Backbone bond lengths (Angstrom), bond angles and torsions (degrees), N, CA, C in turn:
res aa  C-N    CA-C-N  psi(-1)  N-CA   C-N-CA  omega(-1)  CA-C   N-CA-C  phi
1 M - - - 1.483 - - 1.569 110.18 -
2 A 1.346 117.29 -40.11 1.483 121.93 178.56 1.538 109.75 -60.08
3 Y 1.302 117.17 -38.07 1.468 123.78 -178.89 1.482 110.88 -61.88
4 F 1.362 117.08 -47.85 1.438 122.66 -178.63 1.559 109.34 -64.82
5 K 1.341 115.57 -38.69 1.510 118.58 177.15 1.504 111.23 -61.40
6 T 1.325 117.18 -41.40 1.446 122.63 179.86 1.478 111.83 -65.30
7 V 1.297 118.84 -47.71 1.426 124.66 176.36 1.517 112.62 -58.10
8 S 1.292 114.43 -43.52 1.515 120.29 -177.24 1.513 106.12 -67.46
9 F 1.334 120.45 -44.50 1.463 122.52 -179.60 1.519 110.21 -62.55
10 S 1.317 116.94 -40.23 1.478 118.79 -176.43 1.563 108.33 -69.18
11 L 1.327 117.92 -37.61 1.445 119.55 176.34 1.494 111.24 -63.89
12 L 1.316 117.12 -37.80 1.428 121.82 179.50 1.525 110.87 -61.54
13 I 1.374 114.64 -45.57 1.461 118.52 -178.21 1.480 108.24 -66.32
14 A 1.362 120.31 -41.19 1.446 122.68 179.67 1.474 111.62 -60.59
15 C 1.307 119.50 -41.32 1.493 124.31 179.95 1.526 108.39 -65.94
16 L 1.384 115.84 -42.87 1.472 117.78 -179.18 1.512 111.72 -65.16
17 S 1.355 116.88 -36.51 1.434 120.65 -177.09 1.581 106.79 -69.33
18 L 1.343 116.90 -39.40 1.476 119.17 178.75 1.476 110.98 -62.19
19 M 1.358 116.94 -39.44 1.420 120.94 -175.67 1.526 112.06 -72.63
20 T 1.353 118.53 -20.07 1.431 119.45 179.15 1.532 113.46 -94.67
21 L 1.384 114.69 3.73 1.484 115.82 175.44 1.522 111.42 -70.21
22 P 1.268 119.61 147.79 1.491 121.40 176.53 1.530 113.18 -55.62
23 A 1.292 119.85 143.53 1.412 122.19 -179.44 1.513 112.86 -63.46
24 T 1.292 118.80 -17.80 1.436 121.61 -177.48 1.535 111.58 -93.99
25 S 1.371 114.70 1.92 1.509 117.14 -177.09 1.487 109.39 -67.67
26 V 1.355 115.08 116.46 1.466 122.57 -176.09 1.551 107.31 -67.51
27 G 1.345 115.54 -34.24 1.416 117.24 -172.00 1.500 114.12 -81.81
28 S 1.356 121.75 1.15 1.417 123.94 -176.87 1.547 111.21 -72.15
29 P 1.343 119.29 120.39 1.475 120.08 -179.37 1.478 110.58 -64.19
30 L 1.371 119.20 -34.55 1.472 119.91 179.38 1.534 112.29 -63.35
31 I 1.344 112.84 -40.50 1.508 116.78 -179.10 1.513 109.14 -67.55
32 A 1.360 116.66 -40.70 1.472 117.89 178.62 1.507 113.79 -66.32
33 L 1.402 113.89 -35.79 1.454 117.16 178.58 1.549 108.47 -66.81
34 K 1.353 114.67 -43.71 1.517 119.78 -179.65 1.510 110.31 -57.83
35 R 1.354 115.31 -45.95 1.493 117.83 -177.51 1.506 110.96 -64.05
36 T 1.370 115.29 -39.46 1.443 120.44 -179.19 1.543 109.86 -62.71
37 S 1.330 113.95 -42.73 1.455 120.77 -178.42 1.547 109.99 -67.01
38 E 1.346 117.31 -40.45 1.423 121.42 178.02 1.518 111.27 -63.80
39 K 1.340 115.93 -40.64 1.459 120.83 176.78 1.517 111.81 -61.90
40 A 1.326 114.83 -43.51 1.504 119.74 179.66 1.508 110.98 -62.08
41 E 1.390 114.40 -45.96 1.443 118.68 -179.97 1.512 112.76 -64.81
42 K 1.332 115.81 -35.07 1.462 119.20 177.61 1.492 111.98 -67.15
43 K 1.348 115.21 -40.13 1.511 119.60 177.26 1.563 110.24 -63.02
44 T 1.376 112.87 -42.78 1.510 116.16 179.92 1.564 111.00 -64.35
45 D 1.321 115.51 -42.60 1.480 120.17 178.89 1.557 108.44 -61.50
46 Q 1.347 115.19 -42.87 1.456 116.42 -178.32 1.508 111.74 -64.14
47 K 1.416 116.88 -38.57 1.453 120.20 179.43 1.559 110.49 -66.15
48 E 1.323 115.86 -41.23 1.444 120.07 178.98 1.488 109.38 -63.52
49 D 1.322 119.97 -47.15 1.447 126.91 178.65 1.557 110.16 -56.24
50 K 1.344 113.23 -43.46 1.476 117.06 -179.98 1.568 110.85 -66.96
51 K 1.321 116.20 -41.69 1.461 119.25 178.74 1.556 109.32 -65.26
52 S 1.270 117.24 -43.18 1.447 120.98 177.87 1.504 113.07 -59.61
53 S 1.339 115.39 -44.62 1.510 123.10 174.85 1.459 111.00 -58.81
54 E 1.350 116.88 -44.31 1.437 119.95 -177.12 1.534 111.35 -66.75
55 R 1.370 115.17 -42.19 1.470 118.47 177.09 1.513 112.67 -62.83
56 A 1.339 114.73 -38.82 1.507 117.48 178.80 1.537 109.57 -65.96
57 A 1.312 116.15 -42.19 1.442 120.54 177.49 1.527 114.38 -59.37
58 N 1.371 111.67 -45.55 1.481 119.16 178.71 1.565 110.85 -62.75
59 R 1.337 114.06 -39.87 1.445 118.54 179.61 1.532 112.70 -63.75
60 V 1.342 113.62 -41.58 1.540 117.74 177.78 1.522 107.74 -66.38
61 A 1.299 118.25 -42.34 1.513 118.57 178.55 1.533 111.89 -62.01
62 D 1.298 116.75 -44.13 1.448 122.98 -178.42 1.580 109.43 -60.68
63 E 1.318 113.64 -47.17 1.493 118.48 178.07 1.540 111.77 -60.33
64 Q 1.334 115.76 -43.23 1.456 119.48 178.51 1.523 110.14 -63.92
65 T 1.289 118.51 -39.16 1.526 122.25 176.85 1.505 110.93 -60.97
66 I 1.292 118.31 -48.25 1.490 123.31 -176.28 1.517 108.80 -65.85
67 R 1.357 116.25 -41.27 1.511 118.20 179.23 1.540 111.19 -65.67
68 A 1.321 114.76 -41.06 1.427 120.18 176.37 1.468 114.38 -63.82
69 Q 1.371 116.10 -34.54 1.407 122.80 178.06 1.521 110.45 -66.72
70 A 1.418 115.95 -37.27 1.442 115.65 175.61 1.417 116.04 -65.64
71 A 1.343 116.28 -33.45 1.490 122.17 177.09 1.570 108.66 -67.59
72 D 1.345 114.13 -43.67 1.563 117.75 177.66 1.571 110.32 -61.24
73 Y 1.329 114.24 -38.34 1.458 119.54 -178.68 1.517 110.39 -62.12
74 A 1.351 115.07 -45.30 1.481 119.51 179.84 1.539 109.45 -62.34
75 K 1.364 118.13 -41.54 1.464 119.97 178.46 1.502 112.67 -64.08
76 A 1.319 115.79 -42.63 1.497 119.88 -178.02 1.569 108.97 -68.00
77 F 1.302 114.79 -35.11 1.509 118.02 -179.36 1.508 109.91 -65.85
78 A 1.350 115.01 -42.14 1.483 120.31 -175.36 1.576 110.28 -64.23
79 T 1.335 118.31 -24.90 1.457 120.31 179.93 1.568 111.10 -107.01
80 S 1.335 117.54 10.73 1.459 122.24 178.70 1.530 111.88 59.13
81 D 1.335 116.29 33.98 1.472 122.23 -175.82 1.597 107.39 -86.71
82 T 1.345 113.37 82.86 1.440 119.94 -176.57 1.544 112.39 -63.10
83 Q 1.352 115.22 -29.59 1.473 117.01 -176.90 1.559 110.38 -68.38
84 A 1.330 114.10 -40.35 1.463 117.51 179.35 1.517 109.66 -71.54
85 L 1.334 119.30 -37.89 1.379 123.32 177.75 1.535 112.28 -62.37
86 T 1.271 115.52 -44.20 1.484 123.82 -179.37 1.544 110.43 -57.04
87 A 1.273 117.72 -44.23 1.502 121.38 -179.52 1.513 114.20 -57.64
88 M 1.340 116.98 -21.34 1.465 119.35 -176.88 1.575 111.22 -91.50
89 W 1.312 116.47 -4.30 1.474 122.14 176.78 1.525 111.33 -100.18
90 A 1.297 118.07 143.58 1.479 122.38 172.79 1.555 109.20 -78.05
91 D 1.311 115.04 155.94 1.494 119.36 -179.87 1.519 109.53 -54.95
92 D 1.336 118.03 -40.40 1.493 121.30 -173.01 1.516 112.64 -98.60
93 A 1.330 116.13 22.10 1.497 120.65 -174.44 1.558 109.02 -67.00
94 I 1.359 111.27 156.96 1.460 120.15 178.42 1.544 106.55 -130.34
95 F 1.311 115.42 129.85 1.499 120.97 178.96 1.535 108.77 -120.00
96 T 1.261 118.27 126.46 1.481 123.88 174.62 1.454 108.60 -118.16
97 D 1.344 117.66 118.72 1.467 119.72 179.60 1.526 111.34 -81.92
98 Q 1.332 117.34 177.57 1.470 119.68 -169.39 1.558 109.73 -75.69
99 L 1.341 116.25 -3.81 1.478 117.76 176.56 1.595 107.78 -98.10
100 G 1.315 116.46 -1.04 1.469 119.34 177.73 1.507 112.75 91.34
101 R 1.351 118.32 5.45 1.431 118.03 179.88 1.619 108.54 -80.92
102 V 1.322 108.93 136.79 1.549 113.36 -172.39 1.550 110.21 -111.94
103 S 1.324 113.72 132.22 1.458 120.23 171.11 1.522 108.78 -114.21
104 S 1.356 115.56 118.13 1.443 118.89 -176.79 1.516 110.98 -105.21
105 G 1.328 117.82 122.83 1.456 121.04 179.32 1.547 110.64 97.52
106 R 1.349 114.12 149.70 1.389 119.55 -177.12 1.516 114.04 -59.82
107 E 1.301 117.12 -38.54 1.461 121.12 -178.51 1.519 111.61 -63.92
108 A 1.372 116.61 -42.69 1.446 121.20 179.58 1.540 109.89 -65.79
109 I 1.332 118.59 -38.07 1.406 122.27 177.71 1.566 111.02 -64.96
110 V 1.289 118.22 -41.25 1.441 122.56 177.66 1.539 109.11 -62.18
111 M 1.286 118.25 -45.23 1.495 123.61 179.55 1.538 109.25 -60.46
112 Q 1.302 116.24 -41.62 1.477 119.80 179.13 1.557 108.78 -63.55
113 M 1.315 117.82 -46.57 1.407 120.72 177.76 1.500 114.78 -60.53
114 T 1.331 114.43 -44.30 1.487 122.51 -177.91 1.512 107.22 -61.26
115 S 1.420 115.52 -43.27 1.442 117.85 -179.69 1.540 111.62 -63.82
116 F 1.319 115.61 -37.73 1.490 121.23 179.18 1.544 111.92 -62.48
117 F 1.359 113.70 -47.33 1.463 118.28 -177.47 1.522 109.92 -67.22
118 K 1.359 116.77 -34.84 1.474 118.87 -178.29 1.513 109.09 -66.87
119 A 1.297 116.89 -36.29 1.552 121.27 -179.98 1.462 112.12 -80.99
120 N 1.285 120.51 -30.88 1.505 121.14 -170.12 1.516 113.85 -117.27
121 G 1.366 119.96 -14.52 1.418 122.52 -175.56 1.491 110.38 74.59
122 N 1.341 117.07 -169.02 1.491 122.91 179.83 1.588 108.15 -65.63
123 Q 1.284 114.81 131.77 1.459 122.92 178.43 1.510 111.15 -130.46
124 A 1.343 117.19 133.64 1.413 118.94 173.73 1.467 113.40 -67.71
125 L 1.299 118.02 148.07 1.490 123.57 -176.54 1.559 108.73 -132.17
126 E 1.257 115.64 120.07 1.511 120.91 178.25 1.532 106.57 -106.58
127 I 1.341 118.40 128.15 1.428 121.72 176.86 1.542 108.50 -120.30
128 R 1.252 116.66 129.45 1.488 122.61 177.80 1.547 107.68 -122.30
129 I 1.357 115.07 113.28 1.444 120.17 179.11 1.500 110.08 -84.46
130 D 1.333 118.46 116.68 1.455 119.21 177.40 1.490 113.36 -86.23
131 S 1.355 118.70 -36.05 1.440 120.67 178.80 1.541 108.04 -152.82
132 L 1.365 110.01 154.90 1.476 117.62 -179.29 1.528 105.91 -143.23
133 E 1.372 114.66 115.23 1.434 119.72 -178.02 1.542 111.73 -115.59
134 F 1.356 114.85 151.83 1.402 121.54 -177.40 1.542 109.49 -124.64
135 P 1.334 118.69 84.16 1.442 117.57 178.56 1.484 113.92 -64.22
136 A 1.295 116.28 -27.12 1.505 120.98 176.69 1.533 108.12 -142.04
137 D 1.291 116.25 171.48 1.510 120.34 -179.39 1.496 112.91 -64.65
138 N 1.371 117.77 -27.34 1.459 118.78 -176.39 1.576 111.37 -116.54
139 L 1.363 114.11 20.52 1.405 119.45 179.32 1.571 111.89 -135.59
140 A 1.329 116.59 128.99 1.435 121.05 179.49 1.510 110.81 -130.90
141 I 1.313 119.78 141.56 1.446 123.40 179.21 1.552 105.70 -123.20
142 E 1.325 112.94 122.10 1.438 122.19 -177.07 1.527 112.94 -111.56
143 H 1.298 118.23 127.51 1.474 124.20 176.39 1.518 108.36 -114.05
144 G 1.315 119.27 139.45 1.439 118.98 177.12 1.535 111.04 -171.53
145 V 1.334 113.64 -165.43 1.452 123.24 179.03 1.495 109.99 -130.31
146 S 1.336 117.71 137.16 1.465 119.25 177.13 1.558 110.57 -127.17
147 H 1.297 113.16 154.03 1.471 119.67 -177.48 1.486 111.09 -137.14
148 I 1.268 120.00 123.60 1.515 123.17 -178.54 1.442 109.76 -101.73
149 G 1.310 116.82 135.35 1.543 125.60 175.85 1.536 111.10 71.27
150 L 1.344 110.05 -170.61 1.512 118.99 -179.73 1.474 111.64 -96.57
151 S 1.349 117.30 -4.06 1.476 123.44 -174.46 1.566 110.23 -69.36
152 T 1.282 115.60 150.55 1.442 123.75 171.01 1.488 113.55 -96.96
153 N 1.380 115.42 7.21 1.436 120.49 179.56 1.532 108.90 -57.61
154 P 1.360 119.97 132.66 1.426 119.78 179.95 1.509 116.06 -52.60
155 M 1.408 115.46 -34.78 1.474 117.21 179.84 1.470 114.00 -69.08
156 S 1.338 121.53 -6.49 1.425 120.93 175.58 1.557 115.50 -87.03
157 Y 1.359 110.35 -2.81 1.475 116.87 175.79 1.504 110.43 -110.54
158 S 1.302 114.65 146.41 1.483 117.25 173.91 1.515 110.06 -159.00
159 T 1.373 112.76 148.71 1.476 115.24 171.13 1.559 104.33 -91.60
160 Y 1.254 116.71 158.71 1.502 121.99 -174.30 1.529 111.82 -148.57
161 T 1.320 114.55 154.47 1.430 122.54 169.55 1.479 107.75 -126.93
162 A 1.314 114.92 125.83 1.460 120.78 179.03 1.548 111.13 -118.36
163 V 1.324 116.91 126.93 1.461 120.00 178.62 1.504 108.59 -103.61
164 H 1.304 115.64 121.83 1.480 123.29 179.72 1.528 110.24 -104.82
165 V 1.313 117.14 142.57 1.430 124.06 174.15 1.499 109.76 -126.11
166 K 1.314 119.10 136.35 1.385 123.08 178.91 1.476 110.12 -98.28
167 R 1.377 115.21 118.12 1.472 120.86 -177.29 1.548 107.48 -130.10
168 D 1.294 113.05 129.70 1.504 118.46 178.64 1.550 109.29 55.44
169 G 1.365 113.93 38.13 1.485 115.29 178.92 1.501 117.79 78.01
170 K 1.361 118.58 3.84 1.391 122.83 -174.58 1.559 111.17 -123.76
171 W 1.357 118.23 133.75 1.449 122.26 -175.53 1.533 103.42 -92.92
172 Q 1.381 112.97 131.41 1.462 122.46 174.50 1.505 109.91 -136.66
173 M 1.360 114.03 156.80 1.447 118.25 179.68 1.515 108.90 -91.29
174 V 1.382 115.79 130.09 1.451 119.75 179.36 1.488 112.51 -108.35
175 S 1.340 117.56 -18.17 1.448 121.29 178.37 1.523 110.30 -153.56
176 V 1.300 117.34 129.13 1.518 121.00 177.58 1.533 104.14 -137.19
177 S 1.336 114.98 127.42 1.470 119.88 177.02 1.491 108.61 -128.99
178 E 1.304 116.51 137.63 1.488 124.52 -178.70 1.496 110.73 -111.19
179 S 1.342 117.73 152.70 1.416 124.19 171.76 1.524 108.22 -140.72
180 P 1.355 118.20 148.44 1.455 118.18 -179.88 1.494 111.69 -59.83
181 K 1.347 117.37 133.59 1.432 122.27 176.96 1.548 109.54 -77.46
182 F 1.331 116.45 -47.85 1.446 122.62 178.71 1.500 108.11 -121.33
183 G 1.301 117.38 159.58 1.455 119.10 175.21 1.476 109.86 167.65
184 S 1.312 119.13 144.34 1.467 123.47 179.92 1.522 110.76 -94.15
185 A 1.382 118.20 -15.47 1.455 119.16 -177.88 1.544 110.03 -84.27
186 T 1.340 115.67 59.12 1.463 121.92 -178.53 1.582 110.23 -61.16
187 A 1.363 113.74 -28.50 1.426 117.07 -178.02 1.520 114.17 -65.10
188 N 1.369 113.10 -21.32 1.480 118.47 -179.73 1.474 114.57 -84.23
189 H 1.395 115.82 -10.96 1.400 119.05 -179.83 1.564 111.22 -76.63
190 P 1.316 117.73 142.61 1.430 120.30 179.19 1.557 113.32 -63.46
191 V 1.239 118.28 149.74 1.450 125.70 175.27 1.551 109.63 -127.02
192 I 1.317 113.85 154.81 1.474 119.90 -174.74 1.528 109.45 -57.90
193 A 1.339 117.67 -28.31 1.455 121.20 179.33 1.568 113.80 -63.48
194 D 1.337 114.18 -19.04 1.467 118.64 179.71 1.486 110.16 -66.68
195 L 1.360 118.38 -13.87 1.500 122.55 179.90 1.485 109.85 -110.81
196 A 1.332 117.90 16.33 1.492 119.21 178.35 1.496 114.44 -57.58
197 W 1.371 115.04 -28.69 1.527 119.07 -179.97 1.552 110.48 -63.61
198 L 1.344 116.06 -16.66 1.480 119.20 -177.14 1.546 111.00 -75.83
199 I 1.331 120.28 -19.75 1.442 121.72 -173.90 1.528 110.38 -66.91
200 G 1.325 115.34 132.14 1.429 121.12 -178.93 1.484 111.69 137.77
201 N 1.347 117.62 -168.40 1.417 125.62 -179.71 1.553 110.70 -109.13
202 W 1.363 116.04 135.33 1.484 119.57 -172.98 1.518 106.33 -133.30
203 K 1.356 114.93 154.95 1.456 122.39 172.45 1.550 111.16 -132.68
204 V 1.258 116.02 134.08 1.439 122.69 177.87 1.544 108.62 -120.43
205 D 1.328 115.57 123.50 1.467 121.61 175.82 1.473 108.13 -103.79
206 G 1.371 116.79 113.25 1.472 122.00 -176.13 1.527 109.92 -111.70
207 P 1.350 118.15 176.20 1.441 120.92 178.58 1.503 113.88 -67.29
208 R 1.352 118.50 -20.36 1.438 120.50 -178.05 1.513 114.17 -108.54
209 G 1.377 117.25 -4.62 1.444 118.19 -179.73 1.517 111.86 161.66
210 A 1.266 115.62 -156.44 1.475 122.05 -175.34 1.508 109.86 -125.00
211 L 1.348 118.84 147.34 1.388 124.14 175.39 1.540 111.84 -127.09
212 Q 1.310 115.58 129.74 1.461 120.22 177.70 1.519 109.29 -108.10
213 I 1.346 117.85 130.38 1.425 123.66 -176.79 1.540 110.71 -120.05
214 K 1.266 117.36 130.26 1.473 118.99 176.17 1.536 107.42 -125.49
215 A 1.330 116.75 117.78 1.483 119.77 -177.37 1.538 108.88 -116.13
216 D 1.344 116.19 127.75 1.445 122.67 -178.21 1.561 109.53 -133.21
217 W 1.301 112.54 153.12 1.485 120.03 171.94 1.556 108.12 -75.20
218 V 1.293 115.21 138.65 1.489 119.76 170.74 1.509 109.51 -139.26
219 A 1.327 117.97 170.07 1.448 123.07 176.53 1.526 109.61 58.13
220 G 1.328 117.86 46.24 1.464 119.96 174.55 1.514 112.18 66.04
221 K 1.330 118.78 33.70 1.397 129.11 175.85 1.604 107.47 66.11
222 N 1.289 115.29 30.67 1.456 120.31 174.25 1.520 113.25 -101.16
223 M 1.343 113.77 -4.84 1.468 122.23 -175.27 1.489 109.77 -149.31
224 I 1.339 117.79 146.97 1.459 121.94 171.22 1.468 111.23 -111.88
225 R 1.348 115.25 131.29 1.465 120.29 174.26 1.477 111.13 -103.30
226 C 1.315 118.35 128.19 1.431 123.39 177.11 1.536 111.85 -116.89
227 D 1.241 118.13 119.92 1.433 124.42 177.81 1.600 108.73 -103.00
228 F 1.339 113.97 122.34 1.466 119.51 -179.81 1.477 110.81 -108.96
229 D 1.292 117.76 134.01 1.487 122.09 -178.94 1.521 105.28 -131.57
230 A 1.319 120.21 106.54 1.439 126.72 -175.33 1.548 108.92 -106.19
231 T 1.337 114.93 138.25 1.466 120.42 173.91 1.505 110.13 -133.69
232 T 1.315 118.49 120.59 1.426 121.91 -179.85 1.509 111.19 -76.09
233 K 1.334 116.69 168.02 1.453 119.03 177.85 1.514 110.95 -69.86
234 D 1.310 120.57 -12.79 1.461 122.62 175.28 1.521 110.86 -89.83
235 G 1.349 115.96 -1.84 1.449 119.92 177.95 1.504 115.91 92.82
236 E 1.314 117.64 2.04 1.478 121.72 176.93 1.533 110.06 -73.03
237 R 1.311 117.51 137.63 1.455 121.47 -175.36 1.494 110.23 -124.34
238 S 1.365 115.23 139.45 1.472 118.06 176.46 1.555 105.85 -140.51
239 T 1.299 116.11 151.29 1.484 122.31 -178.88 1.530 111.34 -129.70
240 Q 1.275 114.18 154.23 1.481 121.52 179.15 1.461 110.97 -154.20
241 T 1.312 118.11 144.51 1.468 124.38 178.74 1.557 109.58 -118.49
242 Q 1.287 119.19 131.45 1.486 122.82 -179.12 1.559 108.13 -123.28
243 F 1.329 115.65 140.95 1.480 119.30 174.55 1.508 104.87 -118.20
244 I 1.303 117.25 127.93 1.485 123.50 178.40 1.499 106.99 -114.39
245 F 1.371 114.81 132.92 1.468 120.26 -173.68 1.516 110.73 -152.23
246 L 1.341 116.53 166.19 1.436 119.72 173.39 1.500 112.01 -95.75
247 D 1.345 117.61 121.73 1.451 123.81 -179.68 1.582 106.80 -77.61
248 P 1.331 114.49 113.30 1.460 116.85 -177.70 1.563 114.46 -66.98
249 L 1.302 116.22 -18.31 1.461 119.95 -179.78 1.487 110.63 -79.60
250 S 1.336 119.84 -49.08 1.411 122.13 -174.64 1.566 112.21 -95.20
251 K 1.382 112.61 -7.60 1.523 117.01 -175.47 1.517 110.18 56.25
252 R 1.284 116.68 39.79 1.497 122.01 177.12 1.500 110.29 -129.17
253 I 1.272 116.45 155.21 1.473 123.42 175.87 1.550 105.91 -79.29
254 R 1.357 114.19 129.03 1.425 119.88 176.92 1.550 110.14 -127.00
255 S 1.289 119.66 169.93 1.423 123.63 174.18 1.543 112.76 -148.82
256 W 1.269 115.04 151.89 1.463 123.92 174.23 1.513 106.49 -124.09
257 Q 1.283 118.23 135.21 1.454 121.60 178.22 1.509 109.78 -127.60
258 Y 1.347 115.61 148.93 1.486 123.49 -176.02 1.496 109.47 -132.85
259 D 1.301 119.00 121.35 1.486 121.07 172.13 1.509 109.38 -86.09
260 F 1.331 115.25 139.27 1.437 116.79 -177.04 1.536 115.19 -69.77
261 D 1.369 115.49 -5.39 1.405 119.60 175.14 1.543 113.14 -91.83
262 G 1.365 116.11 -0.28 1.435 121.32 175.59 1.497 116.77 116.22
263 G 1.320 118.30 -8.50 1.484 119.73 176.60 1.478 112.73 -79.65
264 Y 1.325 115.01 166.61 1.518 119.80 179.56 1.551 108.74 -156.90
265 G 1.284 115.06 167.37 1.429 122.22 179.33 1.471 115.15 -167.43
266 E 1.378 118.09 173.73 1.435 120.69 177.34 1.538 107.84 -141.91
267 S 1.287 117.17 157.41 1.460 122.28 178.31 1.520 110.66 -145.82
268 R 1.351 116.53 152.81 1.418 123.08 175.93 1.542 106.54 -117.29
269 W 1.312 116.39 131.04 1.455 125.34 -170.65 1.521 109.19 -103.02
270 F 1.319 116.51 137.74 1.461 126.47 173.97 1.440 112.34 -129.52
271 N 1.320 120.16 131.68 1.510 118.47 -174.02 1.481 110.92 -119.92
272 S 1.303 114.01 155.78 1.469 122.09 171.80 1.552 105.57 -144.03
273 G 1.335 112.17 90.46 1.519 116.28 -175.73 1.460 109.71 72.18
274 N 1.308 119.59 -125.97 1.450 125.08 -178.00 1.514 112.89 -89.24
275 A 1.350 116.77 -1.95 1.449 120.05 178.80 1.535 112.41 -102.04
276 W 1.291 114.29 137.27 1.521 120.62 179.83 1.466 110.04 -126.05
277 A 1.323 115.27 143.36 1.471 122.88 170.33 1.525 109.07 -117.65
278 A 1.276 117.84 132.10 1.469 120.09 -179.79 1.579 107.31 -124.07
279 E 1.300 116.09 120.32 1.458 122.40 -177.09 1.570 107.64 -102.68
280 G 1.302 115.08 117.76 1.433 116.25 -172.74 1.528 113.33 -131.83
281 C 1.375 112.55 165.15 1.479 120.96 173.47 1.495 104.49 -133.39
282 S 1.334 116.39 156.03 1.458 121.31 -179.34 1.477 112.67 -145.26
283 V 1.318 114.07 161.40 1.466 123.42 172.72 1.526 106.86 -124.53
284 Q 1.352 117.86 120.24 1.442 121.93 179.94 1.553 111.38 -75.67
285 A 1.325 116.26 169.45 1.443 120.08 -176.71 1.536 110.78 -66.03
286 D 1.352 119.10 -24.63 1.420 122.02 178.02 1.545 112.40 -89.51
287 G 1.312 118.25 7.03 1.445 120.29 179.32 1.503 114.37 92.38
288 S 1.282 120.98 -9.90 1.435 118.69 -179.87 1.543 111.08 -74.67
289 T 1.283 117.85 155.79 1.459 123.63 -175.24 1.495 113.12 -113.93
290 G 1.298 116.00 157.38 1.504 118.02 -179.24 1.527 107.27 -158.41
291 S 1.299 113.61 170.96 1.466 123.37 179.51 1.480 109.81 -150.30
292 A 1.301 117.41 158.15 1.496 122.11 -177.86 1.572 109.80 -169.04
293 R 1.276 112.38 164.49 1.473 119.23 175.17 1.533 105.89 -123.41
294 Y 1.374 114.88 132.56 1.451 118.62 -177.04 1.509 108.46 -118.24
295 M 1.358 111.71 136.24 1.494 118.44 -174.64 1.585 102.26 -114.74
296 I 1.393 111.53 122.28 1.451 117.36 179.03 1.579 105.36 -123.95
297 K 1.331 116.39 131.36 1.413 119.47 -179.07 1.522 111.88 -138.13
298 K 1.352 115.26 123.15 1.444 120.89 178.78 1.584 109.23 -74.93
299 L 1.303 115.09 118.56 1.487 119.45 -178.92 1.568 111.11 -89.53
300 D 1.327 112.87 -43.80 1.470 119.09 170.60 1.493 107.80 -157.28
301 D 1.359 118.89 -169.92 1.456 119.97 -175.36 1.495 112.71 -66.23
302 N 1.317 119.05 -15.22 1.447 120.70 -175.53 1.532 113.59 -123.60
303 T 1.310 115.13 9.31 1.491 118.85 -177.81 1.490 111.40 -146.31
304 F 1.363 117.83 138.27 1.418 123.15 170.50 1.530 109.95 -142.97
305 S 1.338 115.81 154.12 1.469 118.59 179.10 1.567 110.76 -107.69
306 W 1.305 116.65 156.77 1.454 120.14 -178.83 1.545 107.83 -144.26
307 Q 1.299 114.56 142.12 1.487 121.46 176.03 1.573 109.13 -150.96
308 S 1.324 113.52 144.75 1.463 120.69 175.93 1.537 107.85 -110.13
309 T 1.346 116.08 128.16 1.449 121.01 -179.53 1.554 109.02 -133.00
310 S 1.309 115.58 171.23 1.444 124.09 -178.94 1.522 110.02 49.62
311 R 1.313 117.32 47.24 1.419 121.14 -177.55 1.526 113.72 -86.91
312 R 1.311 116.34 137.05 1.448 123.68 177.60 1.512 110.54 -142.42
313 V 1.381 116.05 141.22 1.416 124.03 172.64 1.512 106.97 -132.85
314 L 1.359 116.52 124.03 1.400 122.63 -178.19 1.571 111.67 53.80
315 G 1.330 114.49 36.98 1.455 119.72 179.89 1.454 115.47 78.98
316 K 1.315 119.51 -1.02 1.460 121.41 -175.92 1.518 106.85 -98.11
317 R 1.316 117.11 129.77 1.457 123.10 -176.83 1.554 107.83 -77.60
318 L 1.344 112.29 132.96 1.499 118.75 177.68 1.534 107.14 -111.30
319 P 1.319 118.03 154.38 1.436 120.32 177.15 1.493 114.60 -66.06
320 D 1.314 118.75 153.10 1.443 121.32 176.50 1.535 110.43 -62.85
321 S 1.311 116.46 148.32 1.456 119.12 177.55 1.522 108.68 -76.58
322 A 1.328 114.98 165.74 1.459 120.61 171.98 1.497 109.60 -69.49
323 V 1.373 116.75 156.72 1.422 120.13 175.45 1.529 108.30 -76.66
324 L 1.326 118.24 118.06 1.465 121.05 -177.52 1.508 109.85 -103.92
325 T 1.332 116.83 151.51 1.440 121.03 179.17 1.560 110.59 -117.43
326 A 1.360 113.04 131.49 1.472 118.79 -179.77 1.506 107.28 -104.56
327 K 1.351 115.37 132.76 1.432 122.86 -180.00 1.542 109.70 -113.07
328 R 1.339 113.78 133.50 1.459 116.54 178.45 1.532 112.78 -67.75
329 T 1.289 116.87 135.40 1.482 121.86 -179.12 1.560 111.32 -117.05
330 G 1.291 114.83 -6.61 1.494 118.21 177.41 1.465 111.25 165.64
331 T 1.381 116.22 172.67 1.457 121.29 178.85 1.473 110.52 -114.48
């Protein structure tokens, strides 16, 4: 015990003597250590500042590229240049017009445009970008308003959402959905009550495990909250929460979903009777991006089917999921 007291006292004296050395003492190990630490911190800060500046510069360049692409798209549309238009769409792109008609794949989109030009001839296209968001370095979400031709017909105006993905250094559209900007037929617009049948508890038995779904009204019955609890046959568990609501701007059903591991995504819903299509994009917890189309169909009051198609993660195409059946287990 006496030895430890002596060593401790000696260390204390040594520390006190170091602390009393002049600040300008070149030989002080503490001063040298401090200077080395400050230099390291300065270099780290400089590297972080450089990375931050590079990211900001890249973001500005990407935004300029997408805005320029919108202008080029309008010019190509006005001259019915389908070749130029085609180059701006990804192979697996999905286009949904304001009437809810869906064209899946670049070839189908080109056919739709060709049919339009054949019926209407050259038409001016005005595109106004209202917002441009970058959830990830290679993912951009564009919201805006478009106007076709010189007509003031309400059907010539639409709001739109365009999802862009950067692959091999090139930005392309993977999903574009339109909604009427103006229109008197408000009664034809979907309302959140159209999904009232979804409220309750459901179970899905799939080839890899089971999924429990609990859907409740929230926010004064203006929104539906769905909690998903999946368990694989190996015992792995994952949870997710989704909020489904009516977007008052586009007059369309939308949803936001959040994985409890940190991922998130959004979808736009389009209906045809009891069948719904939801086109979505997502960001995984590790920063990777993906997109998919979900098909939901009410079969009866106690059963609905679900399938995921056109799935991509980091630009890699994934096979369509099996058609799964959800059974009501309670209200």
